[in-house]
C-alpha positions in Angstrom: -51.5 -91.7 -94.1 -54.0 -90.1 -92.1 -54.2 -86.8 -91.0 -54.0 -85.2 -87.3 -56.8 -83.5 -86.4 -55.2 -80.7 -84.9 -53.2 -79.9 -88.5 -54.1 -76.4 -90.2 -56.3 -77.2 -93.1 -56.2 -74.4 -95.8 -59.1 -73.4 -97.8 -59.5 -72.1 -101.2 -57.7 -68.9 -100.5 -55.0 -70.5 -99.3 -55.7 -69.4 -95.6 -55.4 -71.8 -92.9 -58.4 -72.6 -90.5 -57.5 -73.5 -87.0 -59.8 -76.8 -86.1 -60.3 -78.4 -82.6 -59.4 -81.7 -81.7 -63.1 -82.7 -82.2 -62.7 -81.5 -85.5 -65.5 -78.1 -85.4 -65.0 -75.1 -86.2 -63.6 -72.2 -83.8 -66.5 -70.8 -81.6 -68.2 -67.5 -82.9 -69.5 -64.6 -80.6 -72.7 -62.5 -81.0 -73.6 -65.4 -82.8 -71.8 -64.4 -86.0 -70.5 -67.3 -87.8 -67.1 -67.7 -87.5 -65.5 -66.8 -90.9 -61.7 -66.2 -90.1 -60.0 -68.9 -87.5 -58.2 -67.5 -84.3 -55.0 -66.9 -86.0 -56.7 -64.2 -88.4 -58.0 -62.7 -85.3 -54.0 -62.9 -83.8 -52.4 -62.0 -87.6 -52.1 -57.6 -86.5 -50.0 -54.8 -87.3 -47.6 -53.2 -84.5 -49.9 -50.6 -84.8 -53.2 -52.2 -84.5 -54.0 -53.2 -88.3 -55.2 -56.6 -89.0 -53.3 -58.6 -91.6 -55.8 -59.2 -94.0 -56.4 -61.7 -96.8 -55.6 -62.0 -100.2 -52.9 -60.3 -102.6 -51.0 -63.5 -102.8 -49.1 -62.5 -99.5 -48.0 -64.9 -97.2 -49.8 -65.7 -93.9 -46.9 -64.5 -91.5 -47.8 -66.9 -88.1 -47.9 -64.2 -85.0 -45.8 -65.5 -82.1 -47.1 -63.2 -79.0 -43.9 -62.9 -76.6 -42.6 -61.7 -79.8 -45.3 -59.2 -80.6 -44.7 -57.9 -77.1 -41.3 -57.9 -77.7 -41.5 -55.9 -80.8 -44.3 -53.6 -80.2 -43.3 -51.1 -77.3 -45.7 -48.7 -77.8 -48.8 -51.0 -77.6 -49.7 -50.3 -74.0 -49.6 -46.5 -74.6 -52.3 -47.3 -77.7 -53.9 -49.1 -75.5 -54.4 -46.4 -72.9 -55.1 -43.6 -76.3 -57.7 -46.2 -77.5 -59.5 -45.4 -74.2 -60.7 -42.3 -76.5 -63.4 -43.9 -78.5 -66.9 -44.2 -78.1 -68.7 -45.7 -75.4 -70.3 -48.2 -78.0 -66.6 -49.1 -79.5 -65.5 -49.7 -76.3 -68.4 -51.6 -75.4 -68.3 -53.8 -78.5 -64.2 -54.6 -77.8 -65.1 -55.2 -74.3 -67.9 -57.5 -74.4 -66.6 -59.7 -78.3 -69.1 -57.4 -80.2 -69.5 -58.9 -83.8 -66.8 -58.3 -86.4 -67.1 -56.5 -88.7 -67.1 -57.8 -92.6 -65.4 -56.5 -95.4 -65.7 -57.7 -99.2 -62.8 -57.9 -101.1 -62.9 -59.6 -104.6 -65.8 -62.1 -103.6 -64.6 -63.0 -100.6 -65.4 -62.1 -97.3 -62.5 -61.2 -94.4 -63.7 -60.7 -91.2 -61.7 -58.3 -89.5 -61.2 -58.1 -85.9 -60.1 -55.4 -83.7 -58.4 -57.1 -80.6 -58.1 -55.1 -77.8 -57.0 -57.3 -75.1 -55.2 -61.2 -75.6 -54.1 -63.6 -73.2 -51.1 -65.8 -73.1 -51.5 -69.2 -75.7 -53.8 -71.3 -74.4 -55.7 -69.5 -71.5 -58.5 -68.5 -71.5 -59.0 -64.6 -69.8 -59.6 -64.4 -66.4 -63.3 -64.8 -65.6 -63.8 -66.6 -68.6 -64.9 -70.5 -68.0 -63.3 -73.3 -69.8 -64.8 -75.3 -72.2 -64.3 -79.1 -72.2 -62.9 -80.1 -75.3 -63.5 -83.7 -76.3 -65.1 -84.3 -72.8 -62.2 -82.9 -70.9 -60.9 -80.0 -69.2 -58.7 -78.0 -71.4 -55.2 -78.1 -71.2 -52.3 -76.2 -71.5 -51.0 -75.5 -75.2 -54.3 -76.7 -76.4 -55.3 -74.5 -79.2 -58.8 -72.9 -78.6 -62.2 -74.3 -80.1 -62.8 -70.2 -81.0 -62.3 -66.5 -81.0 -60.9 -65.4 -76.9 -63.0 -62.9 -75.5 -61.1 -59.9 -75.4 -59.3 -58.7 -71.9 -60.2 -55.4 -70.4 -58.4 -52.4 -71.1 -56.3 -51.9 -68.2 -56.4 -48.5 -66.1 -55.0 -45.7 -66.8 -52.2 -44.6 -64.2 -53.6 -42.2 -62.0 -51.6 -38.9 -62.0 -50.2 -37.0 -59.0 -52.0 -34.3 -57.1 -50.5 -30.8 -57.2 -52.1 -30.0 -54.3 -51.2 -32.3 -52.2 -47.6 -31.7 -53.5 -48.0 -28.5 -52.9 -49.3 -28.8 -49.1 -46.3 -31.6 -47.7 -44.0 -28.9 -49.7 -45.2 -26.2 -47.6 -45.3 -28.4 -44.5 -41.8 -29.7 -44.9 -40.4 -25.8 -45.8 -42.3 -24.9 -42.9 -41.0 -27.3 -40.4 -37.5 -26.7 -41.8 -37.8 -23.1 -40.8 -39.4 -23.9 -37.4 -36.2 -25.8 -36.5 -33.8 -23.0 -37.8 -35.8 -20.6 -35.4 -35.7 -22.3 -32.7 -32.6 -23.3 -33.1 -31.7 -19.3 -33.2 -33.6 -18.6 -30.4 -31.5 -20.9 -28.1 -28.2 -19.4 -29.7 -29.7 -16.0 -28.8 -31.5 -16.4 -25.7 -29.8 -19.6 -24.2 -26.3 -20.5 -25.2 -26.0 -16.5 -25.4 -23.5 -16.0 -22.2 -21.5 -18.8 -22.7 -20.6 -17.8 -26.3 -20.5 -14.1 -25.4 -18.2 -15.4 -22.6 -16.0 -17.4 -24.2 -13.5 -14.9 -25.3 -14.0 -12.4 -22.3 -11.6 -13.7 -19.9 -8.7 -12.6 -22.2 -10.6 -9.5 -22.9 -11.2 -8.6 -19.9 -9.0 -6.0 -17.5 -9.5 -5.3 -13.9 -7.9 -2.2 -12.4 -8.0 -1.9 -8.2 -9.7 1.3 -7.2 -8.5 1.3 -3.6 -10.3 2.4 -0.7 -8.7 5.3 1.2 -7.9 3.8 4.7 -8.8 5.8 7.5 -6.8 7.5 9.4 -5.6 7.3 13.2 -6.0 10.5 15.2 -4.9 11.3 19.0 -7.6 13.4 21.2 -7.3 16.2 19.6 -7.2 15.2 15.5 -3.3 15.6 15.1 -3.0 12.6 12.8 -0.5 9.5 14.1 -1.4 7.6 11.4 -3.0 8.3 7.7 -2.7 7.3 3.9 -1.5 9.6 1.4 -1.6 9.4 -2.9 0.9 7.2 -4.2 1.2 5.3 -7.3 2.0 1.8 -7.6 4.3 0.8 -10.7 4.1 -2.6 -12.3 5.0 -4.7 -15.3 3.3 -6.4 -18.2 5.4 -9.3 -19.2 4.2 -9.4 -22.1 5.7 -6.6 -23.6 8.9 -6.2 -22.0 11.5 -6.0 -24.5 14.4 -6.6 -22.4 14.3 -7.7 -18.8 17.6 -6.9 -18.0 17.8 -3.8 -19.0 14.3 -2.5 -18.1 15.6 -3.9 -14.3 19.1 -2.4 -14.1 16.6 1.1 -15.0 14.7 0.7 -12.8 16.4 -0.6 -9.5 18.1 2.6 -8.4 14.3 4.6 -9.0 12.5 2.3 -6.9 15.3 1.0 -4.5 15.2 -2.3 -4.4 17.7 -5.1 -6.3 18.0 -5.6 -10.2 17.8 -9.4 -9.6 14.7 -9.2 -7.4 12.6 -6.4 -10.3 14.0 -8.7 -12.9 12.2 -11.8 -11.6 9.2 -10.0 -11.0 9.0 -9.6 -15.0 9.6 -12.5 -15.8 6.7 -14.2 -18.1 4.5 -16.5 -16.5 1.1 -18.0 -16.9 -1.7 -17.4 -14.5 -4.2 -20.7 -13.4 -6.1 -19.9 -16.0 -3.4 -20.9 -18.1 -4.0 -16.8 -20.0 0.0 -15.2 -20.2 0.6 -12.3 -16.8 -0.1 -8.8 -18.3 0.3 -7.6 -14.7 2.8 -8.0 -12.2 3.4 -6.1 -9.3 6.7 -3.4 -9.0 6.5 -1.4 -6.2 3.8 -0.2 -3.7 3.5 3.4 -2.3 5.9 5.0 -4.6 6.1 8.6 -4.2 3.9 10.2 -6.8 7.6 12.4 -8.2 9.1 9.2 -8.4 6.6 7.5 -10.5 6.1 10.9 -12.7 10.0 9.9 -13.3 9.9 6.2 -14.4 6.9 7.1 -16.5 9.0 9.4 -18.8 11.2 6.9 -19.5 8.7 5.3 -21.8 9.9 2.0 -20.7 8.0 -1.1 -22.7 5.5 -2.8 -20.4 6.3 -0.5 -17.4 3.2 1.7 -16.2 2.5 3.0 -12.7 -1.4 4.4 -11.4 -3.0 5.7 -8.3 -2.2 4.1 -5.0 -1.7 5.1 -1.3 1.1 4.5 1.2 0.4 4.2 4.9 2.6 7.3 6.4 3.2 7.5 10.1 4.4 11.0 11.0 5.9 10.6 14.6 8.1 7.1 13.2 8.0 5.4 16.6 5.5 7.5 18.2 2.5 5.4 20.1 4.0 2.8 17.4 3.1 -0.1 19.7 -0.5 1.0 19.7 -0.4 2.1 16.4 1.2 -0.8 14.4 0.7 -1.1 11.1 -0.4 -2.6 7.7 0.7 -4.0 4.6 1.4 -2.7 1.3 -2.2 -3.3 0.4 -3.5 -1.6 3.6 -4.3 -4.7 5.5 -3.6 -4.1 9.3 -1.7 -6.3 10.6 -0.7 -5.1 14.3 -1.6 -3.0 16.8 -5.1 -0.7 16.1 -4.5 -1.1 12.7 -5.6 -4.5 12.8 -8.1 -4.6 15.3 -9.4 -2.1 13.4 -9.2 -2.8 10.1 -12.9 -3.5 8.6 -13.2 0.2 10.4 -10.4 1.5 8.7 -10.1 -0.1 5.7 -13.3 0.3 3.6 -14.3 -1.2 1.0 -12.2 -1.4 -2.4 -13.4 -0.6 -5.9 -12.8 -1.5 -9.2 -12.9 -0.8 -12.5 -13.5 -4.3 -14.7 -13.2 -2.9 -18.8 -12.6 -4.8 -22.0 -9.6 -4.3 -24.2 -8.6 -5.7 -27.9 -5.8 -8.1 -28.0 -2.4 -7.7 -29.3 -1.6 -4.1 -31.0 -5.1 -3.2 -30.2 -4.6 -3.8 -26.5 -6.8 -0.4 -25.5 -10.4 -0.1 -23.9 -12.8 -0.9 -26.6 -15.0 1.9 -27.0 -18.9 0.7 -26.6 -17.4 -2.2 -24.9 -18.2 -4.2 -21.7 -17.3 -1.5 -18.5 -18.2 -1.0 -14.9 -16.8 0.6 -12.1 -17.2 0.1 -8.6 -16.7 2.8 -6.9 -14.5 2.6 -3.9 -16.0 3.6 -0.1 -13.7 5.5 2.3 -12.8 3.7 5.5 -13.8 5.3 8.3 -11.1 7.4 10.7 -10.8 6.5 14.4 -9.8 9.2 17.1 -7.8 8.1 20.2 -8.0 9.1 23.7 -4.3 9.2 23.1 -2.6 12.8 23.3 0.0 13.3 21.2 2.2 15.5 23.1 2.0 13.2 26.0 2.3 10.1 24.5 5.7 11.5 23.1 7.2 13.0 26.3 6.2 9.4 28.1 7.8 7.4 25.7 10.9 9.7 25.7 11.0 9.4 29.8 10.6 5.4 29.9 13.1 5.0 27.3 15.9 7.2 29.5 14.9 5.5 32.5 15.3 1.7 30.8 18.8 2.9 29.5 19.5 4.3 32.7 18.6 0.6 34.7 19.6 -1.4 31.9 15.9 -2.5 31.6 15.0 -4.8 29.1 11.1 -4.3 29.3 9.5 -1.2 30.3 5.9 -0.3 30.2 3.8 3.3 30.8 0.0 4.1 31.4 -1.5 7.4 31.7 -5.0 7.5 32.6 -7.6 10.1 32.8 -9.1 9.2 36.6 -12.7 9.7 35.9 -13.6 8.7 32.4 -11.1 6.0 32.4 -9.3 7.2 28.8 -6.0 6.1 28.1 -3.6 9.6 27.5 -0.4 8.2 26.8 0.6 4.2 26.4 4.0 3.7 26.2 6.4 0.3 25.8 10.0 -0.1 25.5 11.3 -1.6 23.4 9.9 -0.1 20.6 10.3 0.3 16.6 9.4 2.6 13.9 5.9 2.1 12.1 6.4 3.6 9.5 9.4 0.7 8.3 7.9 -2.2 10.5 10.4 -4.6 8.4 13.4 -4.2 10.5 12.0 -4.7 13.7 11.9 -7.8 15.9 8.3 -8.8 16.5 9.2 -8.5 20.6 9.9 -5.1 20.1 6.0 -4.5 18.3 4.4 -5.4 21.3 2.0 -3.2 23.3 4.1 -4.2 26.7 1.3 -2.4 29.0 -1.2 -5.4 27.9 0.9 -8.1 27.1 3.8 -7.7 30.0 2.0 -10.4 32.2 4.2 -9.8 36.0 3.8 -10.3 39.6 2.7 -7.1 40.8 4.1 -7.3 44.1 3.8 -4.7 46.1 1.4 -2.3 44.4 -1.0 -5.4 44.7 -1.1 -4.2 48.8 -3.3 -1.5 47.9 -6.5 -4.1 46.9 -6.1 -5.6 50.5 -6.0 -2.3 52.3 -8.7 -1.1 50.4 -11.3 -4.7 50.8 -10.4 -4.3 54.4 -11.2 -0.8 54.7 -14.4 -1.7 53.1 -14.9 -4.7 55.0 -14.4 -3.1 58.0 -11.8 -4.7 59.1 -9.7 -2.1 59.7 -9.6 1.6 59.7 -7.3 4.5 58.7 -6.7 4.3 63.2 -5.9 0.8 62.8 -2.8 0.2 64.7 -1.2 -3.0 66.0 2.4 -4.7 66.2 4.4 -6.2 63.3 7.1 -8.3 63.7 10.4 -8.3 61.3 8.9 -11.5 59.8 6.0 -13.7 59.3 5.7 -17.7 58.0 3.4 -19.4 56.3 4.0 -22.7 55.5 7.2 -23.0 54.0 8.0 -19.4 53.5 9.3 -17.3 55.1 8.1 -13.3 54.5 10.6 -10.7 56.1 10.4 -7.1 55.7 13.0 -4.4 54.2 11.9 -1.9 56.9 12.4 -3.5 60.0 9.6 -2.7 62.6 10.6 -5.0 65.6 7.9 -6.1 66.2 6.0 -2.6 67.4 3.0 -1.1 66.9 2.5 0.2 63.7 0.2 2.3 61.6 -1.5 1.4 58.2 -0.7 4.6 57.2 3.2 3.4 58.0 3.0 0.0 56.8 1.9 1.3 53.2 5.0 3.9 53.5 7.4 1.3 54.4 5.5 -1.4 52.4 5.2 -3.6 55.4 4.9 -7.6 54.2 4.3 -8.7 57.7 1.6 -6.3 58.2 -0.6 -6.5 55.1 -0.2 -10.7 55.5 -2.1 -9.6 58.9 -4.4 -8.0 57.6 -5.2 -10.4 55.0 -5.8 -13.1 57.4 -8.3 -11.2 59.1 -10.0 -10.0 55.7 -9.7 -13.8 54.2 -8.9 -15.6 51.2 -12.7 -15.6 49.8 -13.2 -11.9 49.9 -9.6 -10.7 48.6 -10.2 -12.6 45.6 -13.8 -11.3 45.3 -12.2 -7.9 45.5 -9.4 -8.9 43.1 -12.2 -9.3 40.8 -13.9 -6.3 41.2 -11.1 -4.5 40.9 -11.0 -6.2 37.3 -8.1 -8.7 37.5 -7.9 -11.8 36.5 -9.9 -10.9 32.8 -8.8 -8.7 29.9 -9.7 -4.8 30.8 -11.1 -4.8 26.5 -9.1 -1.3 25.9 -9.0 -2.3 22.1 -5.9 -3.7 21.8 -5.5 -7.0 20.2 -4.1 -10.3 22.2 -4.5 -8.3 25.3 -3.3 -10.6 28.5 -6.0 -11.7 31.1 -3.8 -12.1 34.0 -4.6 -14.7 36.5 -6.1 -15.0 39.9 -4.9 -18.2 42.2 -8.6 -20.0 43.0 -9.1 -20.0 46.7 -8.9 -23.8 46.7 -5.8 -23.7 45.0 -4.3 -22.2 47.7 -1.4 -23.7 49.8 -0.3 -22.6 53.0 2.3 -20.3 51.3 -0.4 -18.6 49.4 -1.8 -17.0 52.1 1.2 -15.1 52.8 2.1 -14.4 49.1 -1.3 -13.9 47.9 -1.6 -10.4 49.7 1.8 -9.4 49.1 0.9 -9.4 44.5 2.9 -12.6 44.4 1.0 -15.7 42.8 -0.6 -13.3 40.5 -0.3 -11.9 37.3 -1.8 -8.8 36.0 -0.4 -6.3 33.2 0.7 -3.2 33.8 -2.7 -1.3 32.2 -5.0 -3.9 34.8 -2.9 -2.1 37.6 -2.6 1.0 36.2 -7.1 0.3 36.2 -7.0 -0.6 39.8 -5.4 2.8 41.3 -7.9 4.5 38.9 -10.8 3.1 40.8 -8.9 4.1 43.9 -8.9 7.9 42.4 -12.1 7.7 41.6 -14.0 7.7 44.3 -13.7 3.9 44.5 -15.7 3.8 41.0 -13.7 1.5 38.7 -14.2 2.6 35.3 -12.9 0.4 32.1 -9.9 2.0 30.4 -10.5 2.8 26.3 -8.6 3.7 23.8 -11.0 5.1 21.1 -12.7 8.3 21.8 -14.8 8.2 19.0 -15.2 7.1 15.3 -15.3 9.1 12.1 -17.3 8.7 9.1 -16.7 9.6 5.7 -19.4 12.0 5.5 -18.0 13.5 9.0 -20.1 12.1 11.2 -18.9 11.4 14.1 -19.6 8.6 16.2 -19.0 8.6 20.3 -17.8 5.1 22.0 -19.5 3.1 23.3 -20.1 4.5 27.5 -16.9 2.4 29.3 -17.9 -0.3 31.9 -18.3 1.2 35.4 -18.8 -0.3 38.5 -18.4 0.4 42.6 -15.9 -0.9 44.2 -14.8 1.1 47.0 -17.4 3.4 48.9 -16.0 7.3 48.3 -14.8 7.5 51.9 -13.0 4.1 52.0 -11.8 5.3 48.7 -10.4 8.4 49.9 -9.2 6.8 53.3 -6.7 4.9 51.4 -5.7 7.8 48.9 -4.4 9.3 52.3 -2.7 6.4 53.1 -0.8 5.9 50.5 0.3 9.7 50.1 2.5 8.8 53.0 4.2 6.5 50.7 6.0 9.7 49.2 5.8 11.5 52.1 7.3 9.9 55.1 10.9 9.8 56.1 12.4 6.8 54.7 8.7 6.1 52.3 9.8 3.9 49.6 8.4 6.3 47.3 9.7 9.5 48.2 11.5 9.7 44.5 8.0 9.8 43.3 6.8 13.4 45.1 5.9 16.3 42.5 7.1 19.6 44.0 3.9 21.5 44.5 1.0 18.6 44.2 -0.1 15.8 46.5 1.0 12.3 45.3 -0.4 9.2 46.0 0.8 5.9 45.0 2.8 3.4 46.0 5.9 1.2 45.2 6.4 -2.2 43.9 8.9 -4.8 43.4 7.6 -8.1 42.0 9.2 -10.9 38.9 8.2 -11.2 35.3 6.6 -14.5 34.4 6.9 -16.3 31.0 4.5 -18.9 30.6 4.5 -19.7 34.2 8.4 -19.3 34.6 9.9 -16.1 36.4 12.3 -14.9 34.7 15.6 -13.1 36.0 15.7 -9.9 37.5 12.8 -8.1 39.2 10.1 -5.5 37.9 10.2 -2.7 39.7 6.9 -0.3 39.9 5.6 2.4 40.6 2.0 3.5 40.3 0.6 7.1 41.8 -2.1 9.9 41.3 -2.3 13.2 41.7 -3.2 15.7 42.8 -3.8 13.1 45.7 -6.7 15.3 47.6 -8.6 15.3 43.9 -6.8 12.8 41.3 -6.6 14.0 37.9 -4.3 11.3 36.0 -2.8 8.5 37.2 0.5 6.5 35.9 1.9 3.5 36.4 5.5 2.9 35.0 6.6 -0.7 35.2 10.3 -1.6 34.5 11.9 -4.8 34.1 15.4 -4.6 35.1 18.6 -6.8 36.3 17.5 -5.4 39.6 15.9 -2.7 41.8 13.1 -1.7 43.4 10.2 0.3 41.9 11.5 3.5 44.6 15.3 3.3 43.0 13.9 2.3 39.4 10.2 3.0 38.7 9.4 6.3 41.2 12.0 8.5 39.2 10.6 8.0 36.0 6.9 8.8 37.7 7.9 11.8 38.8 9.1 13.4 35.5 5.6 12.4 33.5 3.4 13.4 35.9 5.5 16.7 36.3 4.7 17.0 32.8 0.9 15.6 32.5 -0.2 18.5 35.4 1.8 21.7 33.6 0.6 20.0 30.3 -3.1 20.1 31.4 -3.0 23.2 33.5 -3.9 21.6 36.7 -3.4 23.8 39.5 -0.7 23.0 42.2 -2.7 21.3 45.9 -4.2 24.2 47.7 -3.4 21.9 51.1 -0.4 20.6 52.3 -0.5 16.9 52.7 -1.4 15.3 56.0 1.3 14.5 58.9 1.3 10.7 59.4 2.8 8.3 62.4 4.4 5.1 61.5 5.2 4.2 65.4 2.5 5.9 67.3 
């Protein structure tokens, strides 16, 4: 059977020789003869030693895949092989001639294989040989030895410098990030974190500013503040609310139930437990010491002030009162609250929590000092105020009056020396009074002044030349204007009457006849120049302005009612200022209550100068005063009860109506306004009384007499040197 050309043949030594398909011998490298076959070249030990022929050893056929699997150290040995000489590396890489060894008369080719390829494939880059005129196929056994593959390059070792730089950069980035975060926490977010729990640790203690005093013209205190204590509770520390309330009730003068309600635990708006609740304000210092001596848990006291009104009801309707927090609520206390109150201070400090609820040494603490308020000096004379109030009260009781007012003015300066109201109240305990009791009647009591308004009509007629002090004309018993009949109480029966007699008998007819010659426009002008129709600006809050009837609104009856003081709304203070202008030689001076202010450092600042204007000439003012003296001197005159022994008195009685929201109220408003001494007036006093019935001569004139008598003696005004002139009513 013919042998296949691709079967291996054995030589005499038993070695197999590979043959190619064309029967040729395996190719040789470097021109050397092919002594051994390709199998001989590939037969090697795991450590790279060649398998030598001979010695009867059985040749092993090598499987490349098995060899690689069984030789795990081969790649490392190839790396180490890089340490050989350049010549050796060159021979191995270039396919250098194998070295020969002679063993027992035969030659064995020893090849060192440094590279190999999978069976049947040529090394990369090696041209493929044609076998038997065709391209070699996969699985064909090569005809000769394959060239060795290049030894793999050793792996590149890590660069330590690069690693160091990278690590340094990462570390620096980490530290920068931490530093930036610390800066943000310390500089940007610090307030937020610091204030997070500050609200629970801060305590605020108010430092009330001492309120300024209200003094009379001589410096006597009408209202002032004194040191006191406020008692407060910390509901979080009270152990027994009921027992604590029962203990404090008699000491504070408050019901135990009210105290217990204030001691109940409660939450503030922020959700924190309340640790401060007022129990009482303005407690006497001695009483506060008694309470502190009891050492009740959760009960404490601190400095406070209390408003004292030494006179009780003395000028109470003027002064007004304050709240427990020293805020002015009525009267001058309210009008000048900003000046009197000053600026409160406070102490804000940090305390511990729980058992350590005490100021923290070195903790947050800020104190804002209180700025005391300024004091105001009034034009009021305390002694005169007391006397006027007493006389008014007695007169109101005698005539069963409901509302009364009395005003005393300095005729030259416009200063209000006394301003009394009835009813009145105790400004030290205002809670027990009715709101109507606290009104200042002199500035809020709006009335139809009645016949006291006739002084304006006569003064305007004198100034405009309509009449003179010697004017005489017939006066009827009554006159009709429109649909209204205006009679006289003192009948003239058509006789000629002097203007002084018209004043003495308060003639409505004579006054209306004079007003007809004067004209409504000029009469209205003089009403305004005398200060009617607008507030005086004396300084009282809520002062009424009164109202004048515009000429275009006059009806036929208005020509009769307006000249005699009806259809005119005015306050007692406005009418008193009219008479003060007549007493001051025709110069109107704005009334004022505040004389000066005293700053906390003692600096005194006078009040601004009052508004003044000339209404009548001095001669006409003097002539008008003389006419009004007839009211207190002429027989059967209306104001005889107002005469003051030893002094000349000029004045006028009046009977008007009280208006509330434009509606006439039952009863009459009796009034008398006068001045003394008439030849050189120093003071003007106006008295208004709302009573069931009665004219000014019977109701108000006696009160005026008592008040003026005291005022003249109090200020040591010498009696009049010359007697009053003699008047003829019916020449």
